[in-house]
N, CA, C and O atoms as a DFTB+ gen file, in Angstrom:
776 C
 N C O
     1  1     -11.511       1.381      25.888
     2  2     -11.124       0.022      25.615
     3  2     -12.302      -0.707      24.975
     4  3     -13.452      -0.530      25.378
     5  1     -12.000      -1.527      23.973
     6  2     -13.010      -2.354      23.304
     7  2     -12.580      -3.802      23.412
     8  3     -11.393      -4.123      23.342
     9  1     -13.564      -4.672      23.584
    10  2     -13.301      -6.111      23.591
    11  2     -14.131      -6.728      22.479
    12  3     -15.344      -6.533      22.405
    13  1     -13.457      -7.471      21.619
    14  2     -14.105      -8.137      20.493
    15  2     -13.980      -9.638      20.696
    16  3     -12.914     -10.128      21.071
    17  1     -15.063     -10.374      20.452
    18  2     -15.025     -11.830      20.582
    19  2     -15.688     -12.481      19.373
    20  3     -16.528     -11.882      18.701
    21  1     -15.287     -13.718      19.119
    22  2     -15.848     -14.465      17.998
    23  2     -15.651     -15.954      18.252
    24  3     -14.703     -16.366      18.921
    25  1     -16.566     -16.753      17.705
    26  2     -16.408     -18.207      17.750
    27  2     -16.719     -18.749      16.356
    28  3     -17.656     -18.307      15.691
    29  1     -15.909     -19.713      15.936
    30  2     -16.066     -20.287      14.598
    31  2     -15.812     -21.784      14.676
    32  3     -14.974     -22.237      15.456
    33  1     -16.534     -22.550      13.870
    34  2     -16.315     -23.993      13.803
    35  2     -15.759     -24.355      12.435
    36  3     -16.338     -24.020      11.401
    37  1     -14.622     -25.046      12.449
    38  2     -14.013     -25.564      11.218
    39  2     -14.506     -26.991      11.003
    40  3     -14.651     -27.751      11.961
    41  1     -14.760     -27.353       9.766
    42  2     -15.194     -28.713       9.433
    43  2     -13.994     -29.637       9.231
    44  3     -13.964     -30.436       8.295
    45  1     -13.020     -29.520      10.107
    46  2     -11.796     -30.326      10.027
    47  2     -11.412     -30.741      11.444
    48  3     -11.737     -30.045      12.406
    49  1     -10.724     -31.870      11.574
    50  2     -10.278     -32.290      12.907
    51  2      -9.257     -31.329      13.505
    52  3      -8.594     -30.580      12.788
    53  1      -9.145     -31.363      14.813
    54  2      -8.243     -30.484      15.558
    55  2      -6.806     -30.583      15.054
    56  3      -6.141     -29.559      14.893
    57  1      -6.321     -31.786      14.805
    58  2      -4.931     -31.961      14.346
    59  2      -4.676     -31.227      13.031
    60  3      -3.620     -30.624      12.842
    61  1      -5.640     -31.284      12.136
    62  2      -5.503     -30.613      10.835
    63  2      -5.502     -29.101      11.000
    64  3      -4.674     -28.406      10.411
    65  1      -6.429     -28.595      11.800
    66  2      -6.554     -27.141      11.977
    67  2      -5.320     -26.573      12.679
    68  3      -4.817     -25.523      12.280
    69  1      -4.828     -27.248      13.714
    70  2      -3.662     -26.721      14.431
    71  2      -2.402     -26.816      13.587
    72  3      -1.533     -25.949      13.680
    73  1      -2.289     -27.848      12.769
    74  2      -1.151     -27.934      11.839
    75  2      -1.183     -26.754      10.876
    76  3      -0.156     -26.132      10.605
    77  1      -2.368     -26.454      10.363
    78  2      -2.520     -25.317       9.446
    79  2      -2.243     -23.996      10.159
    80  3      -1.637     -23.096       9.580
    81  1      -2.684     -23.875      11.415
    82  2      -2.469     -22.626      12.161
    83  2      -0.979     -22.337      12.328
    84  3      -0.565     -21.178      12.300
    85  1      -0.178     -23.376      12.501
    86  2       1.269     -23.181      12.665
    87  2       1.940     -22.807      11.346
    88  3       3.067     -22.311      11.340
    89  1       1.245     -23.044      10.217
    90  2       1.805     -22.755       8.894
    91  2       0.986     -21.695       8.151
    92  3       1.009     -21.631       6.922
    93  1       0.276     -20.882       8.896
    94  2      -0.688     -19.939       8.329
    95  2      -0.064     -18.866       7.427
    96  3      -0.677     -18.449       6.444
    97  1       1.129     -18.431       7.754
    98  2       1.766     -17.357       6.976
    99  2       2.956     -17.897       6.216
   100  3       3.666     -18.763       6.728
   101  1       3.197     -17.415       5.014
   102  2       2.428     -16.421       4.245
   103  2       1.193     -17.066       3.617
   104  3       1.128     -18.280       3.426
   105  1       0.225     -16.218       3.307
   106  2      -0.967     -16.663       2.593
   107  2      -1.559     -15.474       1.847
   108  3      -1.345     -14.328       2.242
   109  1      -2.297     -15.733       0.778
   110  2      -2.838     -14.624      -0.029
   111  2      -3.950     -13.830       0.645
   112  3      -4.260     -12.724       0.201
   113  1      -4.559     -14.362       1.703
   114  2      -5.634     -13.633       2.375
   115  2      -5.104     -12.578       3.343
   116  3      -5.799     -11.606       3.639
   117  1      -3.886     -12.760       3.836
   118  2      -3.279     -11.827       4.788
   119  2      -1.932     -11.330       4.255
   120  3      -0.895     -11.608       4.858
   121  1      -1.932     -10.601       3.138
   122  2      -0.653     -10.149       2.565
   123  2       0.069      -9.125       3.432
   124  3       1.239      -8.827       3.191
   125  1      -0.619      -8.579       4.445
   126  2       0.009      -7.598       5.327
   127  2       1.048      -8.239       6.243
   128  3       1.906      -7.534       6.774
   129  1       0.995      -9.552       6.442
   130  2       2.024     -10.242       7.226
   131  2       3.178     -10.535       6.268
   132  3       3.084     -11.410       5.407
   133  1       4.264      -9.784       6.437
   134  2       5.375      -9.869       5.492
   135  2       6.550     -10.697       6.006
   136  3       7.500     -10.951       5.266
   137  1       6.492     -11.119       7.267
   138  2       7.574     -11.942       7.787
   139  2       7.175     -12.631       9.078
   140  3       6.423     -12.087       9.887
   141  1       7.695     -13.840       9.257
   142  2       7.482     -14.593      10.492
   143  2       8.827     -15.169      10.900
   144  3       9.453     -15.910      10.142
   145  1       9.265     -14.824      12.098
   146  2      10.521     -15.344      12.633
   147  2      10.222     -16.154      13.887
   148  3       9.546     -15.679      14.800
   149  1      10.732     -17.381      13.921
   150  2      10.589     -18.214      15.116
   151  2      11.732     -17.843      16.051
   152  3      12.902     -18.055      15.732
   153  1      11.384     -17.289      17.204
   154  2      12.391     -16.884      18.183
   155  2      12.755     -18.040      19.114
   156  3      13.895     -18.153      19.564
   157  1      11.775     -18.893      19.395
   158  2      12.018     -20.044      20.264
   159  2      10.924     -21.068      20.003
   160  3       9.764     -20.716      19.790
   161  1      11.307     -22.335      20.022
   162  2      10.326     -23.411      19.910
   163  2      10.889     -24.605      20.661
   164  3      12.010     -25.047      20.409
   165  1      10.092     -25.118      21.585
   166  2      10.547     -26.278      22.339
   167  2       9.355     -27.081      22.850
   168  3       8.232     -26.584      22.932
   169  1       9.633     -28.330      23.189
   170  2       8.638     -29.203      23.787
   171  2       8.996     -29.333      25.257
   172  3      10.125     -29.686      25.599
   173  1       8.034     -29.049      26.128
   174  2       8.299     -29.129      27.568
   175  2       8.199     -30.585      28.049
   176  3       7.789     -31.453      27.279
   177  1       8.563     -30.865      29.304
   178  2       8.528     -32.240      29.811
   179  2       7.139     -32.900      29.769
   180  3       7.036     -34.126      29.814
   181  1       6.075     -32.090      29.683
   182  2       4.715     -32.630      29.601
   183  2       4.262     -32.885      28.165
   184  3       3.122     -33.286      27.930
   185  1       5.167     -32.649      27.198
   186  2       4.840     -32.899      25.799
   187  2       4.145     -31.757      25.094
   188  3       3.658     -31.937      23.978
   189  1       4.081     -30.578      25.713
   190  2       3.445     -29.417      25.089
   191  2       4.472     -28.680      24.223
   192  3       5.619     -28.487      24.625
   193  1       4.037     -28.276      23.035
   194  2       4.882     -27.508      22.120
   195  2       4.685     -26.028      22.397
   196  3       3.570     -25.517      22.295
   197  1       5.766     -25.337      22.749
   198  2       5.742     -23.895      22.999
   199  2       6.452     -23.199      21.834
   200  3       7.558     -23.585      21.456
   201  1       5.819     -22.184      21.276
   202  2       6.426     -21.404      20.198
   203  2       6.349     -19.922      20.534
   204  3       5.347     -19.437      21.060
   205  1       7.414     -19.223      20.223
   206  2       7.479     -17.770      20.397
   207  2       7.916     -17.228      19.038
   208  3       9.025     -17.502      18.579
   209  1       7.040     -16.462      18.404
   210  2       7.321     -15.956      17.060
   211  2       7.168     -14.435      17.020
   212  3       6.458     -13.832      17.825
   213  1       7.852     -13.852      16.064
   214  2       7.744     -12.424      15.788
   215  2       7.155     -12.282      14.392
   216  3       7.711     -12.791      13.419
   217  1       6.022     -11.583      14.301
   218  2       5.383     -11.339      13.008
   219  2       5.651      -9.900      12.597
   220  3       5.439      -8.969      13.373
   221  1       6.117      -9.732      11.376
   222  2       6.325      -8.400      10.800
   223  2       5.130      -8.123       9.896
   224  3       4.800      -8.923       9.020
   225  1       4.489      -6.984      10.119
   226  2       3.308      -6.651       9.336
   227  2       3.479      -5.284       8.689
   228  3       4.161      -4.407       9.217
   229  1       2.859      -5.129       7.562
   230  2       2.905      -3.867       6.824
   231  2       1.466      -3.419       6.607
   232  3       0.723      -4.031       5.840
   233  1       1.081      -2.341       7.293
   234  2      -0.281      -1.844       7.203
   235  2      -0.301      -0.531       6.440
   236  3       0.520       0.351       6.694
   237  1      -1.219      -0.399       5.524
   238  2      -1.411       0.856       4.829
   239  2      -2.315       1.747       5.657
   240  3      -3.538       1.709       5.521
   241  1      -1.701       2.555       6.520
   242  2      -2.509       3.436       7.378
   243  2      -2.960       4.656       6.595
   244  3      -2.180       5.238       5.841
   245  1      -4.208       5.041       6.768
   246  2      -4.664       6.283       6.134
   247  2      -3.858       7.469       6.675
   248  3      -3.410       7.451       7.822
   249  1      -3.681       8.483       5.854
   250  2      -2.857       9.633       6.243
   251  2      -3.406      10.332       7.486
   252  3      -2.636      10.869       8.282
   253  1      -4.729      10.330       7.659
   254  2      -5.318      10.960       8.843
   255  2      -4.864      10.247      10.115
   256  3      -4.582      10.891      11.125
   257  1      -4.794       8.908      10.062
   258  2      -4.350       8.138      11.233
   259  2      -2.869       8.393      11.480
   260  3      -2.451       8.570      12.624
   261  1      -2.073       8.411      10.410
   262  2      -0.633       8.679      10.567
   263  2      -0.409      10.053      11.193
   264  3       0.474      10.216      12.036
   265  1      -1.209      11.044      10.782
   266  2      -1.027      12.387      11.351
   267  2      -1.474      12.431      12.813
   268  3      -0.874      13.138      13.623
   269  1      -2.522      11.679      13.152
   270  2      -2.990      11.644      14.543
   271  2      -1.964      11.004      15.480
   272  3      -1.760      11.461      16.605
   273  1      -1.324       9.941      14.994
   274  2      -0.384       9.242      15.868
   275  2       1.058       9.691      15.645
   276  3       1.967       9.274      16.362
   277  1       1.251      10.537      14.652
   278  2       2.581      11.080      14.416
   279  2       3.572      10.055      13.893
   280  3       4.758      10.112      14.216
   281  1       3.095       9.129      13.094
   282  2       3.975       8.071      12.577
   283  2       4.028       8.131      11.063
   284  3       3.023       8.376      10.396
   285  1       5.223       7.903      10.534
   286  2       5.349       7.838       9.084
   287  2       5.582       6.395       8.633
   288  3       5.332       6.059       7.476
   289  1       6.062       5.541       9.544
   290  2       6.297       4.156       9.154
   291  2       5.011       3.352       9.307
   292  3       4.166       3.661      10.147
   293  1       4.878       2.328       8.490
   294  2       3.689       1.492       8.568
   295  2       4.040       0.050       8.906
   296  3       3.138      -0.781       9.016
   297  1       5.318      -0.276       9.075
   298  2       5.692      -1.631       9.472
   299  2       5.567      -1.733      10.981
   300  3       6.094      -0.909      11.728
   301  1       4.857      -2.768      11.408
   302  2       4.664      -2.995      12.834
   303  2       5.033      -4.436      13.161
   304  3       5.134      -5.288      12.278
   305  1       5.231      -4.683      14.441
   306  2       5.648      -6.010      14.874
   307  2       4.689      -6.533      15.938
   308  3       4.191      -5.789      16.783
   309  1       4.454      -7.827      15.865
   310  2       3.552      -8.509      16.784
   311  2       4.304      -9.688      17.382
   312  3       4.946     -10.461      16.671
   313  1       4.213      -9.810      18.692
   314  2       4.822     -10.935      19.393
   315  2       3.729     -11.981      19.615
   316  3       2.625     -11.663      20.058
   317  1       4.058     -13.228      19.300
   318  2       3.073     -14.298      19.391
   319  2       3.637     -15.458      20.209
   320  3       4.750     -15.921      19.959
   321  1       2.870     -15.915      21.175
   322  2       3.232     -17.090      21.980
   323  2       2.111     -18.112      21.798
   324  3       0.931     -17.781      21.907
   325  1       2.496     -19.357      21.520
   326  2       1.475     -20.398      21.415
   327  2       1.915     -21.629      22.193
   328  3       3.103     -21.911      22.349
   329  1       0.911     -22.348      22.674
   330  2       1.140     -23.613      23.370
   331  2       0.170     -24.624      22.773
   332  3      -1.042     -24.411      22.745
   333  1       0.740     -25.740      22.295
   334  2      -0.070     -26.822      21.750
   335  2       0.036     -27.993      22.713
   336  3       1.121     -28.516      22.966
   337  1      -1.111     -28.392      23.243
   338  2      -1.169     -29.544      24.152
   339  2      -1.835     -30.692      23.403
   340  3      -3.062     -30.745      23.324
   341  1      -1.037     -31.620      22.846
   342  2      -1.626     -32.700      22.050
   343  2      -2.414     -33.713      22.884
   344  3      -3.279     -34.407      22.350
   345  1      -2.131     -33.805      24.168
   346  2      -2.872     -34.741      25.020
   347  2      -4.288     -34.228      25.296
   348  3      -5.255     -34.984      25.195
   349  1      -4.407     -32.951      25.644
   350  2      -5.728     -32.363      25.917
   351  2      -6.391     -31.831      24.648
   352  3      -7.560     -31.447      24.665
   353  1      -5.635     -31.812      23.549
   354  2      -6.095     -31.273      22.266
   355  2      -6.573     -29.831      22.415
   356  3      -7.720     -29.496      22.122
   357  1      -5.659     -29.002      22.876
   358  2      -5.918     -27.564      23.015
   359  2      -4.710     -26.825      22.466
   360  3      -3.567     -27.144      22.794
   361  1      -4.975     -25.841      21.631
   362  2      -3.932     -24.922      21.187
   363  2      -4.364     -23.528      21.602
   364  3      -5.448     -23.066      21.244
   365  1      -3.495     -22.858      22.370
   366  2      -3.775     -21.485      22.775
   367  2      -2.695     -20.594      22.191
   368  3      -1.503     -20.876      22.313
   369  1      -3.126     -19.523      21.560
   370  2      -2.214     -18.576      20.940
   371  2      -2.530     -17.185      21.492
   372  3      -3.681     -16.749      21.484
   373  1      -1.511     -16.508      21.963
   374  2      -1.667     -15.130      22.447
   375  2      -0.721     -14.243      21.636
   376  3       0.434     -14.590      21.388
   377  1      -1.250     -13.093      21.236
   378  2      -0.404     -12.151      20.501
   379  2      -0.651     -10.741      21.009
   380  3      -1.728     -10.409      21.504
   381  1       0.386      -9.924      20.868
   382  2       0.281      -8.521      21.262
   383  2       1.208      -7.700      20.377
   384  3       2.275      -8.163      19.973
   385  1       0.790      -6.491      20.087
   386  2       1.655      -5.615      19.291
   387  2       2.822      -5.148      20.163
   388  3       2.670      -4.925      21.364
   389  1       3.984      -5.007      19.533
   390  2       5.139      -4.448      20.238
   391  2       5.617      -3.169      19.566
   392  3       6.663      -2.625      19.919
   393  1       4.844      -2.694      18.597
   394  2       5.087      -1.397      17.964
   395  2       3.964      -0.451      18.376
   396  3       2.823      -0.874      18.563
   397  1       4.292       0.817      18.515
   398  2       3.317       1.857      18.855
   399  2       2.597       1.577      20.176
   400  3       1.446       1.978      20.352
   401  1       3.264       0.898      21.095
   402  2       2.604       0.528      22.360
   403  2       2.251       1.740      23.215
   404  3       1.385       1.653      24.086
   405  1       2.914       2.868      22.975
   406  2       2.552       4.085      23.705
   407  2       1.236       4.673      23.198
   408  3       0.649       5.533      23.854
   409  1       0.769       4.214      22.029
   410  2      -0.448       4.746      21.426
   411  2      -1.604       3.751      21.408
   412  3      -2.764       4.116      21.596
   413  1      -1.259       2.492      21.179
   414  2      -2.308       1.489      21.029
   415  2      -1.796       0.131      21.510
   416  3      -0.628      -0.214      21.329
   417  1      -2.694      -0.618      22.122
   418  2      -2.356      -2.009      22.441
   419  2      -3.488      -2.894      21.952
   420  3      -4.668      -2.605      22.149
   421  1      -3.093      -3.974      21.312
   422  2      -4.049      -4.977      20.855
   423  2      -3.542      -6.320      21.371
   424  3      -2.482      -6.799      20.968
   425  1      -4.312      -6.908      22.258
   426  2      -3.980      -8.202      22.831
   427  2      -5.018      -9.202      22.339
   428  3      -6.221      -9.021      22.530
   429  1      -4.530     -10.252      21.704
   430  2      -5.438     -11.221      21.104
   431  2      -5.174     -12.605      21.687
   432  3      -4.036     -12.965      21.986
   433  1      -6.254     -13.371      21.841
   434  2      -6.157     -14.743      22.351
   435  2      -7.032     -15.633      21.478
   436  3      -8.209     -15.347      21.257
   437  1      -6.439     -16.716      20.987
   438  2      -7.163     -17.693      20.179
   439  2      -7.036     -19.049      20.853
   440  3      -5.956     -19.418      21.315
   441  1      -8.132     -19.790      20.912
   442  2      -8.109     -21.139      21.479
   443  2      -8.777     -22.083      20.481
   444  3      -9.921     -21.883      20.073
   445  1      -8.023     -23.121      20.102
   446  2      -8.526     -24.160      19.214
   447  2      -8.756     -25.419      20.039
   448  3      -7.856     -25.886      20.736
   449  1      -9.993     -25.976      19.956
   450  2     -10.341     -27.213      20.669
   451  2     -11.229     -28.053      19.758
   452  3     -11.908     -27.516      18.883
   453  1     -11.225     -29.367      19.962
   454  2     -12.198     -30.175      19.225
   455  2     -13.616     -29.737      19.594
   456  3     -13.888     -29.374      20.738
   457  1     -14.498     -29.777      18.625
   458  2     -15.899     -29.433      18.878
   459  2     -16.448     -30.417      19.919
   460  3     -16.211     -31.620      19.807
   461  1     -17.179     -29.925      20.930
   462  2     -17.628     -30.815      22.012
   463  2     -18.599     -31.922      21.575
   464  3     -18.607     -33.002      22.165
   465  1     -19.416     -31.659      20.547
   466  2     -20.373     -32.673      20.096
   467  2     -19.948     -33.391      18.828
   468  3     -20.398     -34.506      18.562
   469  1     -19.087     -32.762      18.047
   470  2     -18.683     -33.344      16.762
   471  2     -17.156     -33.430      16.703
   472  3     -16.500     -32.455      16.334
   473  1     -16.582     -34.581      17.063
   474  2     -15.124     -34.701      17.187
   475  2     -14.348     -34.468      15.887
   476  3     -13.147     -34.203      15.945
   477  1     -14.979     -34.557      14.738
   478  2     -14.299     -34.299      13.470
   479  2     -14.232     -32.824      13.114
   480  3     -13.761     -32.466      12.034
   481  1     -14.701     -31.964      14.017
   482  2     -14.695     -30.520      13.792
   483  2     -13.889     -29.835      14.890
   484  3     -13.620     -30.418      15.940
   485  1     -13.510     -28.588      14.627
   486  2     -12.694     -27.812      15.574
   487  2     -13.346     -26.466      15.840
   488  3     -13.814     -25.794      14.920
   489  1     -13.371     -26.083      17.107
   490  2     -13.914     -24.788      17.507
   491  2     -12.768     -23.818      17.770
   492  3     -11.818     -24.136      18.484
   493  1     -12.874     -22.640      17.184
   494  2     -11.926     -21.551      17.419
   495  2     -12.657     -20.455      18.176
   496  3     -13.677     -19.942      17.716
   497  1     -12.127     -20.098      19.344
   498  2     -12.646     -18.979      20.116
   499  2     -11.596     -17.876      20.082
   500  3     -10.431     -18.107      20.407
   501  1     -12.013     -16.681      19.687
   502  2     -11.101     -15.542      19.575
   503  2     -11.573     -14.403      20.460
   504  3     -12.770     -14.171      20.630
   505  1     -10.593     -13.697      21.021
   506  2     -10.896     -12.511      21.809
   507  2      -9.773     -11.510      21.573
   508  3      -8.596     -11.872      21.580
   509  1     -10.137     -10.267      21.368
   510  2      -9.146      -9.202      21.216
   511  2      -9.547      -8.029      22.111
   512  3     -10.713      -7.637      22.163
   513  1      -8.559      -7.483      22.808
   514  2      -8.764      -6.295      23.629
   515  2      -7.982      -5.161      22.975
   516  3      -6.777      -5.271      22.750
   517  1      -8.685      -4.072      22.672
   518  2      -8.102      -2.939      21.952
   519  2      -8.141      -1.722      22.858
   520  3      -9.177      -1.400      23.441
   521  1      -7.006      -1.049      22.971
   522  2      -6.956       0.148      23.798
   523  2      -6.112       1.204      23.084
   524  3      -4.917       1.013      22.862
   525  1      -6.751       2.321      22.726
   526  2      -6.051       3.456      22.129
   527  2      -5.793       4.448      23.247
   528  3      -6.690       4.751      24.034
   529  1      -4.559       4.959      23.320
   530  2      -4.143       5.803      24.453
   531  2      -3.827       7.232      24.005
   532  3      -3.285       7.451      22.922
   533  1      -4.167       8.168      24.833
   534  2      -3.718       9.535      24.671
   535  2      -4.268      10.307      23.489
   536  3      -3.676      11.310      23.089
   537  1      -5.378       9.874      22.920
   538  2      -5.972      10.579      21.786
   539  2      -7.425      10.866      22.152
   540  3      -8.116      10.000      22.689
   541  1      -7.887      12.078      21.862
   542  2      -9.243      12.463      22.251
   543  2     -10.313      11.661      21.522
   544  3     -11.440      11.554      22.007
   545  1      -9.985      11.106      20.387
   546  2     -10.953      10.315      19.617
   547  2     -10.672       8.819      19.787
   548  3     -10.900       8.031      18.869
   549  1     -10.178       8.439      20.959
   550  2      -9.766       7.050      21.165
   551  2     -10.928       6.067      20.996
   552  3     -10.734       4.988      20.436
   553  1     -12.104       6.408      21.457
   554  2     -13.245       5.501      21.318
   555  2     -13.565       5.255      19.847
   556  3     -13.865       4.131      19.445
   557  1     -13.497       6.319      19.051
   558  2     -13.742       6.196      17.610
   559  2     -12.682       5.302      16.970
   560  3     -13.010       4.411      16.187
   561  1     -11.409       5.539      17.303
   562  2     -10.317       4.733      16.739
   563  2     -10.405       3.285      17.191
   564  3     -10.123       2.378      16.409
   565  1     -10.792       3.054      18.446
   566  2     -10.966       1.678      18.932
   567  2     -12.058       0.965      18.149
   568  3     -11.935      -0.220      17.841
   569  1     -13.130       1.690      17.825
   570  2     -14.211       1.120      17.009
   571  2     -13.730       0.758      15.622
   572  3     -14.077      -0.300      15.098
   573  1     -12.918       1.642      15.012
   574  2     -12.345       1.338      13.699
   575  2     -11.468       0.101      13.769
   576  3     -11.539      -0.767      12.899
   577  1     -10.641       0.021      14.802
   578  2      -9.741      -1.126      14.954
   579  2     -10.532      -2.406      15.215
   580  3     -10.157      -3.480      14.744
   581  1     -11.616      -2.293      15.958
   582  2     -12.464      -3.466      16.212
   583  2     -13.027      -4.008      14.895
   584  3     -13.053      -5.220      14.679
   585  1     -13.473      -3.109      14.021
   586  2     -13.976      -3.528      12.708
   587  2     -12.877      -4.171      11.876
   588  3     -13.118      -5.154      11.175
   589  1     -11.673      -3.618      11.953
   590  2     -10.531      -4.178      11.218
   591  2     -10.198      -5.571      11.740
   592  3      -9.938      -6.483      10.955
   593  1     -10.205      -5.738      13.056
   594  2      -9.905      -7.044      13.648
   595  2     -10.950      -8.066      13.216
   596  3     -10.610      -9.203      12.888
   597  1     -12.213      -7.666      13.215
   598  2     -13.281      -8.570      12.786
   599  2     -13.076      -8.998      11.336
   600  3     -13.212     -10.177      11.006
   601  1     -12.752      -8.048      10.480
   602  2     -12.497      -8.346       9.069
   603  2     -11.269      -9.244       8.914
   604  3     -11.282     -10.190       8.126
   605  1     -10.209      -8.944       9.668
   606  2      -8.994      -9.750       9.584
   607  2      -9.203     -11.153      10.142
   608  3      -8.573     -12.101       9.672
   609  1     -10.072     -11.301      11.132
   610  2     -10.365     -12.629      11.678
   611  2     -11.019     -13.495      10.604
   612  3     -10.701     -14.677      10.471
   613  1     -11.929     -12.903       9.845
   614  2     -12.572     -13.635       8.746
   615  2     -11.517     -14.051       7.719
   616  3     -11.526     -15.186       7.243
   617  1     -10.618     -13.139       7.381
   618  2      -9.536     -13.463       6.445
   619  2      -8.636     -14.550       7.020
   620  3      -8.158     -15.419       6.290
   621  1      -8.408     -14.499       8.330
   622  2      -7.579     -15.510       8.979
   623  2      -8.206     -16.892       8.899
   624  3      -7.505     -17.880       8.678
   625  1      -9.523     -16.972       9.077
   626  2     -10.214     -18.264       8.954
   627  2     -10.143     -18.759       7.512
   628  3      -9.932     -19.947       7.272
   629  1     -10.320     -17.848       6.552
   630  2     -10.185     -18.218       5.142
   631  2      -8.764     -18.696       4.854
   632  3      -8.565     -19.637       4.086
   633  1      -7.784     -18.049       5.469
   634  2      -6.392     -18.440       5.275
   635  2      -6.138     -19.845       5.810
   636  3      -5.418     -20.623       5.186
   637  1      -6.723     -20.176       6.959
   638  2      -6.566     -21.531       7.495
   639  2      -7.158     -22.566       6.543
   640  3      -6.562     -23.620       6.322
   641  1      -8.324     -22.269       5.984
   642  2      -8.922     -23.179       4.998
   643  2      -8.005     -23.323       3.784
   644  3      -7.850     -24.417       3.243
   645  1      -7.405     -22.224       3.364
   646  2      -6.483     -22.244       2.225
   647  2      -5.271     -23.127       2.538
   648  3      -4.859     -23.931       1.702
   649  1      -4.701     -22.980       3.733
   650  2      -3.546     -23.792       4.136
   651  2      -3.949     -25.269       4.215
   652  3      -3.201     -26.137       3.765
   653  1      -5.110     -25.557       4.778
   654  2      -5.580     -26.949       4.868
   655  2      -5.718     -27.553       3.475
   656  3      -5.284     -28.682       3.246
   657  1      -6.315     -26.820       2.547
   658  2      -6.444     -27.307       1.163
   659  2      -5.073     -27.523       0.525
   660  3      -4.863     -28.494      -0.201
   661  1      -4.154     -26.618       0.800
   662  2      -2.791     -26.737       0.265
   663  2      -2.100     -27.983       0.840
   664  3      -1.468     -28.741       0.104
   665  1      -2.224     -28.188       2.155
   666  2      -1.629     -29.374       2.787
   667  2      -2.250     -30.657       2.238
   668  3      -1.534     -31.622       1.969
   669  1      -3.570     -30.680       2.068
   670  2      -4.238     -31.860       1.513
   671  2      -3.773     -32.141       0.082
   672  3      -3.577     -33.297      -0.292
   673  1      -3.596     -31.083      -0.716
   674  2      -3.116     -31.261      -2.088
   675  2      -1.690     -31.814      -2.092
   676  3      -1.357     -32.671      -2.910
   677  1      -0.846     -31.322      -1.175
   678  2       0.523     -31.832      -1.082
   679  2       0.539     -33.306      -0.687
   680  3       1.335     -34.088      -1.209
   681  1      -0.346     -33.680       0.237
   682  2      -0.431     -35.083       0.651
   683  2      -0.877     -35.952      -0.515
   684  3      -0.308     -37.020      -0.744
   685  1      -1.888     -35.508      -1.257
   686  2      -2.365     -36.268      -2.420
   687  2      -1.271     -36.404      -3.472
   688  3      -1.091     -37.474      -4.053
   689  1      -0.535     -35.312      -3.718
   690  2       0.557     -35.339      -4.695
   691  2       1.654     -36.306      -4.256
   692  3       2.174     -37.075      -5.064
   693  1       1.999     -36.260      -2.973
   694  2       3.025     -37.146      -2.438
   695  2       2.579     -38.605      -2.537
   696  3       3.364     -39.475      -2.915
   697  1       1.316     -38.867      -2.197
   698  2       0.780     -40.232      -2.263
   699  2       0.797     -40.748      -3.692
   700  3       1.205     -41.883      -3.940
   701  1       0.358     -39.922      -4.633
   702  2       0.355     -40.322      -6.041
   703  2       1.776     -40.575      -6.527
   704  3       2.022     -41.532      -7.261
   705  1       2.704     -39.728      -6.122
   706  2       4.102     -39.897      -6.515
   707  2       4.680     -41.183      -5.924
   708  3       5.404     -41.916      -6.598
   709  1       4.351     -41.449      -4.657
   710  2       4.849     -42.664      -4.008
   711  2       4.284     -43.909      -4.686
   712  3       5.000     -44.891      -4.881
   713  1       3.004     -43.870      -5.044
   714  2       2.402     -45.011      -5.752
   715  2       3.070     -45.222      -7.098
   716  3       3.343     -46.356      -7.492
   717  1       3.335     -44.127      -7.803
   718  2       3.993     -44.223      -9.108
   719  2       5.392     -44.794      -8.984
   720  3       5.802     -45.612      -9.807
   721  1       6.126     -44.375      -7.969
   722  2       7.487     -44.887      -7.753
   723  2       7.477     -46.354      -7.355
   724  3       8.397     -47.096      -7.699
   725  1       6.448     -46.778      -6.635
   726  2       6.353     -48.182      -6.233
   727  2       6.037     -49.051      -7.435
   728  3       6.521     -50.179      -7.527
   729  1       5.228     -48.540      -8.363
   730  2       4.843     -49.312      -9.545
   731  2       5.988     -49.414     -10.536
   732  3       6.142     -50.440     -11.200
   733  1       6.786     -48.375     -10.646
   734  2       7.861     -48.368     -11.640
   735  2       8.831     -49.524     -11.457
   736  3       9.116     -50.213     -12.436
   737  1       9.362     -49.780     -10.249
   738  2      10.272     -50.910     -10.085
   739  2       9.587     -52.248     -10.381
   740  3      10.210     -53.161     -10.922
   741  1       8.284     -52.361     -10.017
   742  2       7.579     -53.612     -10.293
   743  2       7.389     -53.795     -11.788
   744  3       7.522     -54.901     -12.312
   745  1       7.077     -52.695     -12.472
   746  2       6.893     -52.779     -13.917
   747  2       8.220     -53.116     -14.588
   748  3       8.261     -53.913     -15.525
   749  1       9.297     -52.515     -14.112
   750  2      10.624     -52.800     -14.684
   751  2      11.005     -54.250     -14.426
   752  3      11.562     -54.915     -15.300
   753  1      10.705     -54.740     -13.230
   754  2      11.022     -56.143     -12.900
   755  2      10.219     -57.087     -13.779
   756  3      10.753     -58.095     -14.241
   757  1       8.965     -56.787     -14.017
   758  2       8.116     -57.629     -14.864
   759  2       8.643     -57.613     -16.289
   760  3       8.612     -58.637     -16.972
   761  1       9.126     -56.467     -16.746
   762  2       9.637     -56.346     -18.099
   763  2      10.915     -57.154     -18.247
   764  3      11.112     -57.810     -19.270
   765  1      11.791     -57.121     -17.242
   766  2      13.067     -57.829     -17.280
   767  2      12.844     -59.332     -17.262
   768  3      13.596     -60.064     -17.906
   769  1      11.835     -59.820     -16.544
   770  2      11.577     -61.249     -16.413
   771  2      11.154     -61.864     -17.735
   772  3      11.377     -63.059     -17.932
   773  1      10.561     -61.120     -18.642
   774  2      10.054     -61.671     -19.892
   775  2      11.136     -62.039     -20.808
   776  3      10.874     -62.521     -21.910
């Protein structure tokens, strides 16, 4: 078993980062995520948003790995549960693979909180537990998977920045459009009055 951990600070407020996290897929940094299905989403009596999603992923496994695990398919599924507490400003996301569970388990936990000293920033704490089962080279494979998770975490942070930039551009476009629409009736009214 391998445990991987990471901490990252985003230069954006918690509300922005968590909004982006809920809209992270699809994105060009993680093309392996080919589908996201919301299985359940509700707000509990305490105002917390609970989401249960199914992520479909397509991984290009090397032929040596496919032969070791005896698999020809490369589409895998990940179950994701998240809870957003807007009062405490905490978002916790847990995910686990539901494919190939007899061979490998990857359990991941992400926590987004406002930075303790800088309220305009957000801290992301990540942890993944990797366990390869029933293979004599399991420690080696766990190490490979740990490196992959580390690389994918970096891509995931880049993807969040990409989503934040996209959301900001949409807001700017909407604002500019709204200003233009507000001016048009005034300009037309001024023209008619003459």
